[in-house]
C-alpha positions as CSV (number, residue, x, y, z in Angstrom):
1,M,-65.6,12.4,144.2
2,R,-65.7,16.0,145.4
3,V,-68.7,18.1,146.4
4,I,-68.4,21.8,146.9
5,L,-70.5,23.1,149.8
6,F,-70.6,26.7,151.1
7,L,-71.5,27.3,154.7
8,S,-74.8,29.1,154.2
9,L,-77.1,28.1,151.5
10,A,-75.2,25.1,150.1
11,V,-74.3,24.8,146.5
12,A,-76.7,22.2,145.0
13,T,-74.7,19.0,144.6
14,A,-75.0,15.4,143.4
15,I,-72.7,12.6,144.3
16,G,-70.3,12.1,141.5
17,A,-70.6,15.6,140.1
18,V,-69.9,19.3,141.0
19,I,-72.7,21.6,140.1
20,E,-71.3,25.1,139.6
21,R,-73.1,28.3,140.6
22,S,-72.2,31.5,142.3
23,P,-71.4,30.8,145.9
24,I,-73.4,32.2,148.8
25,Y,-71.0,32.9,151.7
26,L,-71.9,32.8,155.3
27,N,-70.7,35.3,157.9
28,K,-69.7,34.1,161.3
29,E,-73.0,35.3,162.7
30,V,-76.3,33.3,162.4
31,S,-78.6,34.1,159.6
32,S,-82.4,34.2,159.5
33,S,-82.6,30.8,157.8
34,A,-81.6,29.1,161.0
35,G,-84.2,27.7,163.4
36,P,-85.0,29.4,166.7
37,A,-82.9,28.6,169.7
38,V,-83.5,25.0,170.8
39,L,-84.9,24.3,174.3
40,Q,-82.3,22.6,176.5
41,P,-82.2,19.7,177.0
42,Y,-83.1,19.3,173.3
43,M,-82.2,15.6,173.2
44,S,-84.9,14.1,175.5
45,Y,-86.9,10.9,175.8
46,S,-90.4,9.6,176.1
47,I,-90.8,6.2,177.9
48,E,-93.8,4.0,177.5
49,F,-95.8,4.3,180.7
50,C,-95.9,0.7,181.5
51,Y,-92.2,0.2,181.0
52,F,-91.0,3.1,183.1
53,P,-90.2,0.8,186.1
54,D,-88.0,-1.3,183.8
55,Y,-86.1,1.8,182.6
56,A,-85.8,3.5,186.0
57,G,-86.0,0.7,188.5
58,N,-87.1,1.5,192.1
59,K,-85.7,2.6,195.4
60,S,-84.2,-0.7,196.3
61,N,-82.9,-1.5,192.8
62,P,-82.4,1.7,190.7
63,N,-81.4,1.1,187.1
64,Q,-77.9,2.4,187.1
65,F,-77.3,1.6,183.4
66,S,-80.2,3.8,182.3
67,N,-79.0,6.6,184.6
68,Q,-75.5,6.4,183.2
69,L,-76.7,6.8,179.6
70,L,-78.7,9.8,180.7
71,D,-75.7,11.2,182.5
72,N,-73.6,10.8,179.3
73,L,-76.0,13.1,177.5
74,A,-76.1,15.6,180.3
75,A,-72.3,15.8,180.2
76,I,-72.5,16.9,176.6
77,Q,-75.6,19.1,176.3
78,G,-75.4,20.4,179.8
79,T,-78.7,19.1,181.1
80,K,-80.1,15.6,181.6
81,P,-82.8,14.6,179.1
82,Y,-86.3,15.4,180.2
83,I,-88.3,12.2,180.5
84,R,-91.9,12.0,179.4
85,V,-93.6,9.0,181.0
86,G,-96.5,8.3,178.7
87,G,-97.7,6.7,175.5
88,N,-100.6,4.4,174.7
89,T,-100.5,2.7,178.1
90,Q,-100.9,5.9,180.0
91,D,-104.4,5.8,178.7
92,Y,-104.9,2.2,179.8
93,A,-103.5,2.6,183.3
94,L,-105.8,2.3,186.3
95,Y,-104.7,2.7,189.9
96,N,-105.0,-0.2,192.4
97,A,-104.0,0.9,195.9
98,S,-103.6,-2.7,197.1
99,L,-101.3,-3.8,194.3
100,E,-98.1,-4.9,195.9
101,Y,-95.9,-4.3,192.8
102,A,-95.5,-1.5,190.3
103,I,-97.6,-2.8,187.5
104,N,-99.9,-5.7,186.6
105,G,-100.4,-5.8,182.9
106,T,-102.1,-8.2,180.5
107,I,-101.1,-8.3,176.9
108,I,-103.9,-9.0,174.4
109,P,-102.1,-10.0,171.2
110,S,-105.0,-8.9,169.0
111,K,-104.4,-5.4,170.3
112,S,-100.6,-5.4,170.6
113,E,-97.9,-7.9,171.4
114,D,-95.6,-5.1,172.6
115,Y,-97.4,-3.7,175.6
116,P,-100.3,-4.6,177.9
117,Y,-103.8,-3.5,177.0
118,I,-105.1,-4.1,180.5
119,L,-103.0,-2.3,183.0
120,Y,-103.0,-1.6,186.7
121,I,-100.4,0.4,188.6
122,G,-99.7,0.2,192.3
123,P,-98.2,2.7,194.8
124,S,-94.7,1.4,194.1
125,F,-94.9,2.6,190.5
126,F,-94.2,6.1,191.7
127,E,-90.9,5.0,193.3
128,S,-89.4,5.0,189.8
129,Y,-89.4,8.8,189.9
130,S,-86.8,8.8,192.7
131,T,-84.0,6.8,191.0
132,W,-82.5,9.2,188.5
133,P,-80.9,12.2,190.2
134,D,-81.2,15.7,188.6
135,T,-83.9,14.5,186.2
136,K,-87.1,16.3,185.3
137,F,-90.2,14.4,184.3
138,I,-93.5,14.8,182.4
139,H,-96.1,12.6,184.0
140,G,-98.9,11.4,181.7
141,Y,-102.4,11.1,183.1
142,N,-105.1,8.8,181.7
143,L,-107.6,10.7,179.5
144,G,-108.7,7.7,177.4
145,K,-110.8,5.9,180.0
146,N,-113.9,8.0,180.5
147,G,-116.1,6.6,183.3
148,S,-116.5,7.9,186.8
149,D,-114.4,5.0,188.2
150,S,-111.6,5.9,185.8
151,L,-111.7,9.6,186.8
152,K,-111.5,8.5,190.5
153,S,-108.6,6.3,189.6
154,L,-106.8,9.2,187.9
155,L,-107.5,11.6,190.9
156,D,-106.3,8.9,193.4
157,T,-102.9,9.0,191.8
158,V,-102.5,12.8,192.1
159,P,-101.2,12.8,195.7
160,L,-98.8,10.0,195.0
161,V,-97.3,11.4,191.8
162,C,-97.1,15.0,193.1
163,K,-95.2,14.0,196.2
164,A,-92.9,11.8,194.0
165,L,-92.1,14.8,191.8
166,Q,-91.6,17.4,194.5
167,G,-88.2,19.0,194.9
168,G,-87.7,20.1,191.3
169,K,-88.4,16.8,189.5
170,L,-91.6,18.0,187.7
171,A,-91.2,19.5,184.3
172,Y,-94.9,19.4,183.1
173,W,-98.0,17.3,183.2
174,E,-99.7,15.6,180.2
175,L,-103.4,14.6,180.0
176,G,-104.1,12.0,177.4
177,N,-102.0,10.3,174.7
178,E,-103.0,10.9,171.0
179,P,-106.6,11.7,171.6
180,D,-107.0,12.4,167.9
181,L,-107.0,8.6,167.5
182,Y,-109.6,7.9,170.2
183,K,-112.3,7.5,167.6
184,T,-110.3,5.3,165.2
185,S,-107.6,3.4,167.0
186,S,-107.0,-0.3,166.2
187,Q,-106.2,-0.7,169.9
188,G,-109.7,0.1,170.8
189,I,-112.2,2.9,170.1
190,V,-112.9,4.9,173.2
191,R,-114.9,7.9,171.9
192,P,-118.0,8.1,169.7
193,A,-117.8,9.0,166.1
194,N,-119.4,12.4,166.8
195,W,-116.7,13.4,169.3
196,T,-115.4,16.8,168.1
197,E,-112.5,19.1,168.8
198,Q,-114.8,21.1,171.1
199,G,-115.8,17.9,172.9
200,Y,-112.1,17.0,173.5
201,V,-111.3,20.5,174.7
202,D,-114.2,20.6,177.1
203,E,-113.2,17.2,178.5
204,W,-109.5,18.2,178.7
205,L,-110.4,21.4,180.6
206,S,-112.8,19.7,183.0
207,K,-110.3,17.0,184.0
208,S,-107.2,19.3,184.1
209,R,-109.2,21.5,186.5
210,K,-110.0,18.5,188.7
211,I,-106.4,17.5,188.7
212,R,-105.4,21.1,189.8
213,A,-108.0,21.0,192.6
214,A,-106.5,17.7,193.8
215,L,-103.0,19.1,193.6
216,A,-104.1,22.1,195.7
217,K,-104.9,19.7,198.5
218,S,-101.9,17.5,198.4
219,C,-99.1,19.6,196.9
220,P,-100.4,23.2,196.9
221,E,-97.2,24.7,195.4
222,M,-97.7,22.6,192.3
223,A,-101.2,24.1,191.8
224,A,-99.8,27.7,191.6
225,D,-100.1,29.4,188.2
226,E,-96.4,29.5,187.6
227,N,-96.0,25.7,188.3
228,Y,-99.2,24.2,186.9
229,K,-98.2,23.6,183.3
230,Y,-98.9,21.0,180.6
231,I,-97.7,19.8,177.3
232,A,-100.7,19.4,174.9
233,P,-102.5,18.3,172.8
234,S,-100.2,15.3,172.2
235,F,-101.9,14.4,168.9
236,A,-100.6,11.5,166.8
237,G,-100.4,13.6,163.7
238,L,-101.8,16.5,161.8
239,R,-104.4,14.7,159.6
240,N,-106.3,12.4,162.0
241,S,-109.8,12.7,163.3
242,L,-109.2,15.9,165.3
243,D,-107.7,19.1,163.7
244,P,-105.0,20.6,165.9
245,V,-105.7,24.2,164.6
246,K,-109.4,23.9,165.4
247,T,-108.5,22.4,168.8
248,W,-106.6,25.5,169.7
249,E,-109.3,27.7,168.3
250,D,-111.9,25.9,170.4
251,G,-110.0,27.0,173.6
252,L,-107.5,24.3,174.5
253,D,-105.4,26.9,176.3
254,S,-108.3,28.8,178.0
255,D,-106.7,28.4,181.4
256,K,-103.3,29.6,180.0
257,N,-101.5,26.5,181.4
258,I,-100.0,25.0,178.3
259,A,-96.3,25.5,178.3
260,L,-95.5,23.5,175.1
261,N,-97.4,22.6,172.0
262,S,-96.7,18.9,171.8
263,E,-97.2,16.8,168.7
264,H,-96.2,13.2,167.8
265,D,-94.7,11.8,164.6
266,Y,-93.2,8.7,163.0
267,M,-91.7,8.2,159.6
268,G,-94.1,5.3,158.9
269,G,-95.3,2.0,160.1
270,A,-93.2,-1.0,161.0
271,T,-95.2,-3.3,158.8
272,Q,-96.2,-0.8,156.0
273,P,-95.5,-2.1,152.5
274,G,-92.5,-0.5,150.9
275,V,-90.7,0.6,154.1
276,T,-87.0,0.3,153.6
277,L,-83.8,1.6,155.3
278,Q,-82.7,3.6,152.2
279,G,-86.1,4.8,151.0
280,T,-87.7,5.6,154.3
281,L,-85.1,6.3,157.0
282,M,-81.8,7.0,155.3
283,N,-83.5,9.5,153.0
284,H,-83.3,13.2,153.6
285,T,-86.2,14.0,151.3
286,A,-88.5,11.7,153.4
287,T,-87.4,13.5,156.5
288,V,-88.1,16.9,155.0
289,N,-91.5,15.8,153.9
290,N,-92.3,14.5,157.4
291,V,-91.1,17.6,159.3
292,N,-92.3,20.4,157.1
293,P,-96.0,20.0,157.9
294,F,-95.1,20.8,161.6
295,K,-93.4,24.0,160.4
296,N,-96.5,24.9,158.5
297,L,-98.7,24.2,161.6
298,S,-96.6,26.6,163.6
299,R,-97.0,29.3,161.0
300,V,-100.8,28.9,161.0
301,L,-101.1,28.9,164.8
302,A,-98.8,31.9,165.1
303,A,-100.8,33.8,162.4
304,K,-104.0,33.2,164.4
305,N,-102.2,34.2,167.7
306,L,-103.1,30.8,169.1
307,T,-99.7,29.7,170.4
308,T,-97.8,32.9,171.0
309,D,-94.7,32.1,173.0
310,I,-95.7,28.4,173.2
311,P,-92.8,26.5,171.6
312,L,-93.5,23.5,169.4
313,I,-92.0,20.1,170.5
314,L,-92.3,16.5,169.5
315,G,-93.4,14.9,172.7
316,E,-93.1,11.5,171.1
317,H,-91.4,10.3,168.0
318,N,-89.1,7.7,166.5
319,S,-88.5,5.8,163.3
320,L,-91.4,3.5,162.7
321,Y,-94.6,3.3,164.7
322,N,-95.6,-0.1,166.2
323,E,-92.3,-0.1,168.0
324,G,-90.1,-0.3,165.0
325,A,-89.0,-3.0,162.6
326,P,-86.0,-5.4,163.1
327,G,-83.2,-4.7,160.6
328,L,-84.4,-1.2,160.1
329,S,-85.1,0.6,163.4
330,N,-82.4,-1.2,165.4
331,A,-79.7,-0.8,162.8
332,F,-76.9,1.8,162.5
333,G,-78.8,3.4,159.6
334,A,-81.5,4.3,162.1
335,A,-78.9,6.2,164.1
336,L,-78.0,8.2,161.0
337,W,-81.7,8.8,160.4
338,G,-82.0,10.1,164.0
339,I,-79.3,12.6,163.4
340,D,-80.8,13.9,160.2
341,W,-84.3,14.0,161.6
342,N,-83.5,15.7,164.9
343,L,-81.2,18.3,163.3
344,Y,-83.6,19.1,160.4
345,A,-86.4,19.4,162.9
346,A,-84.4,21.9,165.0
347,S,-83.6,23.9,161.9
348,Q,-87.4,24.2,161.1
349,G,-88.6,25.3,164.5
350,I,-89.2,22.1,166.5
351,Q,-87.5,23.1,169.8
352,R,-87.3,19.8,171.6
353,Q,-87.4,16.1,170.8
354,H,-88.6,13.2,173.0
355,M,-87.6,10.0,171.3
356,H,-89.9,7.2,172.4
357,Q,-88.6,4.1,174.2
358,G,-90.0,0.8,175.5
359,T,-88.8,-2.6,176.7
360,D,-88.1,-4.9,173.7
361,Y,-89.0,-2.0,171.3
362,R,-87.0,-2.4,168.1
363,Y,-86.3,1.4,167.8
364,A,-85.1,1.7,171.5
365,S,-81.9,3.6,172.2
366,W,-81.2,1.0,174.9
367,Q,-82.7,-2.1,176.4
368,P,-82.9,-1.4,180.1
369,V,-83.4,-5.0,181.3
370,Q,-82.6,-8.5,180.1
371,T,-85.6,-10.3,178.6
372,E,-86.2,-13.4,176.6
373,K,-86.5,-11.3,173.5
374,T,-83.8,-8.7,173.9
375,T,-80.3,-8.4,175.3
376,L,-79.6,-5.7,177.9
377,G,-77.5,-3.1,176.3
378,T,-76.9,0.0,174.3
379,K,-78.5,0.1,170.9
380,P,-77.4,1.9,167.7
381,P,-79.9,4.7,167.9
382,Y,-78.3,5.9,171.2
383,Y,-75.1,6.8,169.3
384,G,-77.2,9.1,167.0
385,N,-78.6,10.7,170.2
386,I,-75.1,11.4,171.4
387,F,-74.2,13.0,168.0
388,V,-77.3,15.3,168.3
389,A,-76.4,16.3,171.8
390,E,-72.9,17.2,170.7
391,M,-74.4,19.4,167.9
392,V,-76.7,21.3,170.3
393,R,-74.0,21.7,173.0
394,G,-73.7,25.2,174.2
395,G,-76.4,26.5,176.6
396,S,-79.6,28.3,176.0
397,N,-78.8,30.0,172.7
398,V,-78.0,27.2,170.2
399,Q,-79.5,27.5,166.7
400,I,-79.4,24.9,163.9
401,M,-79.3,25.7,160.2
402,N,-80.0,23.3,157.4
403,L,-77.5,23.4,154.6
404,P,-79.5,22.2,151.6
405,L,-78.0,19.6,149.4
406,S,-79.5,18.3,146.1
407,N,-79.1,14.6,146.8
408,E,-81.6,12.8,149.2
409,T,-78.8,10.6,150.5
410,E,-76.9,13.3,152.2
411,A,-77.6,16.1,154.7
412,A,-75.6,18.9,156.3
413,Y,-76.2,21.3,159.2
414,A,-74.5,24.2,161.0
415,A,-74.8,25.0,164.7
416,Y,-74.5,28.6,166.1
417,V,-73.9,29.3,169.7
418,N,-74.8,32.8,170.8
419,G,-75.0,33.8,167.2
420,Q,-71.6,32.5,166.2
421,L,-70.7,29.6,163.9
422,T,-69.4,26.8,166.2
423,R,-70.0,23.5,164.5
424,F,-71.1,21.9,161.2
425,A,-72.0,18.4,160.4
426,V,-72.5,16.1,157.4
427,V,-74.5,12.9,157.4
428,N,-73.9,10.5,154.5
429,L,-77.1,8.5,154.1
430,V,-76.0,6.2,151.2
431,E,-76.8,2.7,152.4
432,Y,-73.7,0.6,152.8
433,N,-74.5,-3.0,153.6
434,Y,-71.2,-4.4,154.8
435,T,-72.4,-8.0,154.7
436,D,-73.2,-7.7,151.0
437,S,-70.1,-5.7,150.1
438,D,-66.7,-7.0,148.9
439,P,-64.6,-7.2,152.0
440,T,-61.4,-6.4,150.0
441,A,-62.9,-3.3,148.4
442,T,-62.4,0.2,149.8
443,R,-65.5,1.7,151.3
444,P,-66.9,4.4,149.0
445,S,-66.9,8.0,150.4
446,V,-67.7,11.5,149.4
447,S,-65.3,14.5,149.7
448,Y,-67.0,17.7,150.9
449,S,-65.4,21.2,150.7
450,F,-66.7,23.9,153.0
451,Q,-66.0,27.6,152.3
452,L,-65.7,29.0,155.8
453,P,-66.0,32.5,157.0
454,S,-62.8,34.4,157.7
455,G,-61.0,34.1,161.0
456,I,-61.3,30.3,161.5
457,G,-57.9,28.8,162.3
458,S,-58.6,25.1,162.2
459,V,-61.3,22.5,162.4
460,S,-61.4,19.4,164.7
461,V,-63.2,16.3,163.5
462,Q,-65.4,13.7,165.3
463,R,-66.8,10.8,163.5
464,L,-69.8,8.4,164.0
465,M,-68.8,5.1,162.5
466,A,-69.8,1.5,162.1
467,N,-69.1,-1.3,159.7
468,G,-72.1,-0.4,157.7
469,S,-75.7,0.8,157.8
470,N,-76.9,-2.7,158.7
471,S,-74.6,-2.9,161.8
472,I,-76.2,-3.5,165.2
473,S,-72.9,-3.5,167.1
474,G,-69.3,-2.2,166.8
475,I,-70.4,1.4,166.7
476,T,-68.2,4.2,167.9
477,W,-68.5,8.0,168.4
478,D,-65.2,9.8,168.3
479,G,-63.5,6.5,169.2
480,Y,-65.8,5.9,172.2
481,S,-68.1,3.0,172.9
482,Y,-71.0,3.2,175.2
483,N,-71.6,-0.5,175.4
484,Y,-73.1,-1.9,178.6
485,E,-70.6,-4.8,178.6
486,L,-67.6,-2.5,178.7
487,A,-68.3,-0.2,181.6
488,G,-72.1,-0.2,182.2
489,G,-72.7,2.5,179.6
490,K,-69.8,4.8,180.5
491,P,-67.8,6.1,177.6
492,V,-64.8,3.9,176.9
493,R,-62.2,5.1,174.4
494,L,-61.2,2.2,172.1
495,S,-57.6,1.7,171.2
496,N,-58.3,0.5,167.6
497,V,-60.1,3.7,166.4
498,T,-58.3,6.8,165.1
499,V,-59.2,9.9,167.1
500,G,-57.9,13.5,167.4
501,E,-58.4,14.1,163.7
502,T,-58.2,17.7,162.5
503,A,-58.9,19.2,159.0
504,R,-56.8,21.9,157.6
505,V,-58.3,25.2,156.5
506,D,-56.4,26.4,153.4
507,K,-55.4,30.0,152.7
508,D,-58.7,30.6,150.9
509,G,-60.8,29.5,153.9
510,V,-61.7,26.1,152.4
511,V,-61.7,22.9,154.4
512,N,-62.1,19.4,152.9
513,I,-63.6,16.5,154.7
514,N,-64.0,12.9,153.5
515,V,-67.2,11.1,154.7
516,P,-67.6,7.4,154.0
517,Y,-70.9,6.0,153.0
518,S,-73.3,5.4,156.0
519,S,-71.4,7.6,158.4
520,A,-71.6,11.0,159.9
521,V,-69.0,13.7,160.8
522,L,-69.1,16.7,163.2
523,L,-66.6,19.5,162.8
524,T,-65.9,22.1,165.4
525,V,-64.4,25.4,164.3
526,N,-61.5,27.0,166.2
527,H,-61.7,30.8,165.6
528,G,-58.3,32.3,165.1
529,G,-56.5,29.2,166.2
530,G,-58.2,29.0,169.6
531,S,-61.0,26.8,170.8
532,A,-64.6,27.7,169.7
C-alpha cells in the first residue's frame, strides 16, 4: 500500500488507495496553519496530591527511579517536566501539624477505590519537594473544603510549602481542582446548587488574597507581583456546571495573577459503555473532536480580550478518567494515543500538557513504588511521552503543524524550530493485536511518501515499536528501553533492535517511509546533507 503525503496540507488519503489531487507544497519555513510556539517543558506531568510522596520520596529516601525518568525527558526537550501536585485529593487534604508521616488517608470505596477521600497531611509531606533537582512545581491548595477550620488548615501550610519551594522550585500556585464539579461530583457535593461563576470567582479571589498575605509574612519574595502567579480555573471540562467564559468575564483575573489558563480533559470514562482501544484512543477523529473545543474556547476568550497573553494549557489530562482502564490505558495503544493527542493539541494552540499520574493508576506513565496491585516499573505511556519530547525538542520556538489525513486510524505532524522544518512524524493507529494475529504472517504496514521542500539532503528515522497495540512490555524507542529492571529507568540500547535507519530523499525531493500497524515513526531532516 502506498499513501502520498505532501508536507503541508496533506493529500487526503485512505489506507489501500491513493487519492489524487493537486499537491500543496510546503516551504522550509513554518506556515500560519501551525500552532503557536509550545511552552517548554511542553511534556509535563500532574501527580495526584496524595501520591506525591510515593512519586518523589522524601529527604531520607528520594525516589531515584522517578527522578531518572524525568531526567530522561529533560535530556531530550531541554528542561525537566514541570510537576503539578494536585487533583481530587488536593481538595480533600487538611493539615495536621502533629502527624508524624507525610499522609494519613482513608479510602471510602463508595467514593473511590483509587485514592483516599479523607486525607490529612503532615509537615513531612513537604519534604517531597526537595528530592528532584532542577524541577519546578505547581502546588495545589485546597479550595473544596469551605469552613473556617479548612481555611485555617490551608493557611497553616503556606509557610511550609513556600519554604519548600524557595530557590527557584516554584512554577505557579493552583487553588482548587475542578471547581466546576463541586455542585455535581459523585465524590461528594461541596457547594450548593445555586453556586454561580461569580460565587466561585469571589471565593477564589478572597482565598488567593489570603494566601498572598500569608506568603508576605513567611516568604515575602514570593508575594511580589512578578512571582505570585497561578494556573486557573482548572475546570474539568467546558460543559459542566460553571462556564469558563463567564468565569473569566466575572473577574477571575481581577488581580492580574493568572499566568496560564488551565483546563482539564480526558477522552472518556474508564467504565463508560462503548469505550475501546480502536474507537476511543487509537482514533484520530476522536482526538480531534476532544481537542477542538479548547481551540474554540481560546478564540472566544481572545475575542473578548479576557486572556490576552495568557497561554492555554491542559493542567491535567490523560486517556480515561477514573484512573484509566486495564487493557486500554496501560497498553501500547495508549502510548500511540498520547502521541497523537499531545501533538494535535500543540498544533491547535494548547501550549503545555500535564499528563496525570497516580500510584496504581492504570494510565500512569510509571509506577513509582511496588504495591500489591502494581509492579514498580516503566509503563507503555512513558514511551509515548519520550516521543512527544523528541518532537518538541529545540528550545523556546518550536511549533507543531497537523498534517491532515483522511483516515481516522492515522495521523501526521511536522515540527518547526525557529521557523524551519526540522522533524515530521507519522502515527499508525490501526489496532494490531499481536496475541490474536497469525504469528507466521507479516505485520501489515503502510508506505507513506513525503514531498519535501528543496535543500533536504537526507532523513534520519527513529521508531517507536512494540509487538502490538495490546503490548504492555517489550517496547522500544529508537532501540532504547527505559525499563526499571535494566538500569533503573536509564536508557539502555538493546542489541536486538535495528537502529541508525535513514530514508533516502530521491531526486524529486520525495522520501518514502514504511510504518507498521500500531507504531510510530519520527523523521529528522538534514538540510543540505548536514544535521538539522
